[in-house]
N, C-alpha and C positions, 0 to 999 in steps of 0.2 A: 484362660488368662494368657494372652499373647505378650511377647516381649519384643520390643523394637531394638534389634541389634545395631541399628544405625545411630542410636543415641551415643554409644561410646565413641564412634567416629566424629559425630558432631561435637561432642564434649572436647575431644582432643583439638579439633579445629578452632573451637571457641577459645580455649585456653591459650593455644599458640598465638592466635591473633591478639588477644588481650596483652600478652607478655611482649610480643613483637612490637606492637604499637605503643608500648609503655603506658597502657591505660591502667595496669595494676603492677605493683612491685612484687607481689607474691600471689600464687594461686594454690588453693587448698583443694585436694581431691583424694582419690583412692588409687592404689596400685595393687596388682596381684602379688601374692607371696608364694613361696615354695610349698607352703602348707595348704592342703585343700580346705575349702569352706571358710577361707579367710581373705580379707584384704587388709592393707595397712594404710594409714593416713600418708598422703604424699604432699610435700611442700615444694612447689616449683618456682624457680626464679629465672629459668632460661627457657625460651620458646622451643629450643631444640629437644627439650626433655618432655614435651607434651605427649609424645607417643607412649610414655609410661603410664598415662592415665588409664584407669579401668572403670567399668560400670557393669556390675553383675548382681545376682541375688544376695551376695554377701558383702555388699557395700553398706554395712550397717552402722558404722561409727557416726556419731553426731559431731561433725567437725566444728560446730559452734563452740565447743568446749575450749578451743584454742584462742578464740577471739579476745576475751578479756586480757589475756597475757600479751597478745600482740599490740593491744592499744593501751597497755598500762603506762601511766605517767611516772616519771622519776619522782621520788619523794621530796627531793630538793626543789623548791619552787623556782629557783633560778634556772636549773637545768630543764625543768618542765616547760618553761616558757620558750626555750630554744629547741625542744625536742620536735622532730618531724614525725608525724604519724604516717604509717604506710597506707597505701591503697591496696586492699585485699580482695581478690576474687575467690569465691568459695562455692562449691557444689552443695546444694541444699535440697533435701526432700521436704515433704510437708511438715513433719515434726521438727526437723532441723530449723525450718523457717520460723516456727513458733518460738523456738529458743532464741533465735536472732532478734525477733521482735521484742521479746522480754528484755534482752540485753540493751537494745536501743532505748526502750522506755525507761530503763533504770540508769541511763547515762553511762553505760560501760563501753558502748560501741557507737561511733558516729556513722549514721546511715550514709552520709555523703562519701565515706571512705570505703564503702563496700560495693562490690559488683556481684550480685547474687545470680548464679546460674542454677535455675530451678529444674528439677526433674520430678514429675508426678510419679509417686511411688506405687507400684502394683503390690507391694508387700515384700519386705525383706525376709530371707530365709533364716531360720534359727539354727546355728551351728550345732547346738546340743541335740535338737530334734533330728538333724541330718545324721549325726554320728550314731544316735540310738537306733535309727532305722536300718543301719547296716548289720544289725544282729551280731555284733562282736567282731566283724571284719574291719580291717584298717583301710582307710581310703588312701589311694596313691595319687589320684588325680581326679579332677571334676570339671565339667563344662555344662552349658545349658543349651536347650533347643529353643525353637521359636515359640513354643508354648509355655516357656518358663520352667519346664521340668529340668531337674539336675541329673546329669548322667555321671555316674561315679565308677571309676575303675578301682576295684578292691584288691587286697593282697593275694587272692588266688587267681588273679588274671581275668575274672569275669566282670561284666558291667552291670551295675544296679541302677535302675531308674527311679528317682525319688520325685513324686509328683509335687509340684510347687505348693498346692493347697494343703498338703500333709505336713509341710515343714515350715510354714509361715510363722513368724514370731508372734507371740501373744499380743504384744503392743501393736503390731500391724493389723491383727484381726479386729482390734478395738478402735483403730485410728479413724476418727470421724472425717478428717479433712486431709487426705493423702496428697492433694495438690498444693504446692507452696502458696501461701497467702500473699506474699510479696515476692517479686523477682524482677531482675533486669532483663533476663532472657529465659524463656521456658523451652526446654528441649523435650520434644515428644508431646503427645496429647494429654489433656487433663484426665484424672481418674475420678470416677463418681464418688461423691461423699457417702458415708454410711449413716444409717439412721441412729438417733441418739440411744435407743434401747440396746443397740449392739455394744456400745461402749460401757453401758451400765450393767450388763448381764452378770459379769463375774462378781461385781460388788453386791448386786442384789442377791446372788446365791449365798454369799458370805453373811449378809445381813438377815437372811431368812432363818438362820440358825438361832437357837436360844443363846442368851448372853453368856452363860457358862461355857457352852460349846465354842463360841467365838473366842473367848479368852484362852481356852485350852489350845485352840488352833494357833493363835498369835504366839503364845508361849512356846509351842512346839516349833514354830517357824523361826522365832528369834533366838531360840536356844542353839541353833546351828551357827549363828553369827560368830565369826572369829575376830571381829573388830579390825579388819584389815584396811578399812576406809576406802576400798575400791569404789563403792557406790558413790561416795562423795567426790572422789577425784574424777570420775567419769561424767559427773553432772555439769552441764554448761552453766547452771545457775548457782552452783556452789563456788563462788569466786572470791569470797572474803579473804583478805590477806591473812587474818588470824581468825580461825573458826572458834566460836564460843565453846565448842566441844573439846578444843585443845587448850583452852586457857587454864592456867594453874594458879592465877591470882585474881579472883578466887577460883578454886577448882570446883567445877559444877558436877562433874561425874568422874568416876574412876576410869583408869585406862585398861582395865582387864575385861574379862568376858563374863563377869557376874551378870545374871539375868536382869537385875534391876538397872545396872549401868547400860547394858545393851538396849533395853527397852527405852530408856530415856534418850539414848543416842538416836534411835529411829523415830521416836516421837518428835524430838526437836527438829530433825531433818524434815519430817513430814509437815510440821507446822510452818517452817520457814519456806516451804515450797508451795503452800496452799495458794491457789489462784495464780501460780507462776509456772508450775511444772507443765512441760509440753507433752509429757507421757511418751517420750521417745523410746524408753526401755533401755537406755544406756546403763543405768544402775543395775538393772536385772541381768544384762549381758555381762557386766563386769564382775558380778558376784561369783566367787569361786565355789560357793556352797549352794548355788541355785535357788536362793531365797527370792520369793516374790516381793521384792522391795517396793513395788509400786502400789501394793494393797492399800496402805494407809493414805498416801497422798492422793490416790485415785478417788477415794471417798471424800477427802477434803476439797478436791477440785470440783466434785459434783455438788458439794454443799455450797461452795462459792457461786456456782452457776445458778443453783436454785434460789439463793438469797438475793444475788445482785445481777443475775443475767449476764455474767461475764465469763467468757471462755479465753484462756490464756493464748496470747500470740496471734490473735486474729486481726488486730488493727493497731498500727504503730501509734496513731493519735489517740487511742483509748487510754483512760487512766485506770491502772490496776486497782482493785478494791482495797488492798492493803496500803495503798499510797493515797487514799482519799478518805474524806470524812464528811458526812452529811447528818444534820440534826434528826432527819427522819429515817436513818438507817435502822433496820431491824435489830432489836436488842433483847428479844425474848430469851436468847440463849444464856443471858446473864442471870436471869431469875427463874427460867424454866428450862433447865438443861435436859 
């Protein structure tokens, strides 16, 4: 797996030009941090700051999460009519683009106000996998070579080389379409799509277990949840101004970590994301307990594809299944669950 280090330079030039020519008011990208294995979201308004932009194996954040707030209308209709929406440039990977498409379809983001700078993703590195591979040593600094491997200087002064394929995030291993589906400019060559069975392998392994074993696994997984809501906050498609899970009139679930409340929390999130989730892995990365938060929605996405032939985020002009109705829609699940 080779890495084109020229992408970072091209990204900086592109952002600088867009800002200098006032084609965008704001540019969203990534910048390096002082901590190894991390980047931070970067909001640029000045072309002189474009040199801060970075692109590396840890450019993992789905920047689409910020778009609904950037385009939010004032609640007062008089102010809403006068409000000027910004034009936003944004770096998008394949999964990020699918989130952007869903936001456009749902009327949260105007396509004409976006400049999408796409980068075909070779697979982002998983920070937890990278840290675990150091066998207890602390990383002091990290860089990458032309093969995409990560070179880490650890606390005893030695260098550890982490092979890219050993630390790729689970979501990236299963990503069927790593090249952005829509873009205004594509930096670097496209990445070959994966076969459908690759994305379904982990779900198939789970489903192959007896029902009791599956329920035991789900209970064990969800019992670790501390209800911090990090998965919800990291998700680009959890943009409701008031989440049904936070309502207290009526109160649908408790606010504690009782297993029944935790289970309902995750089931409601999964159902709300069915046929919408881009499977970017933002929820899983945000979870401080390391829970596979994608398990349930991954299965629901596959069910939507099997029933309706729809894959989230592939075409802006497509109608999501949950926003459409046809008299001949399959309804067996109502009587034959």
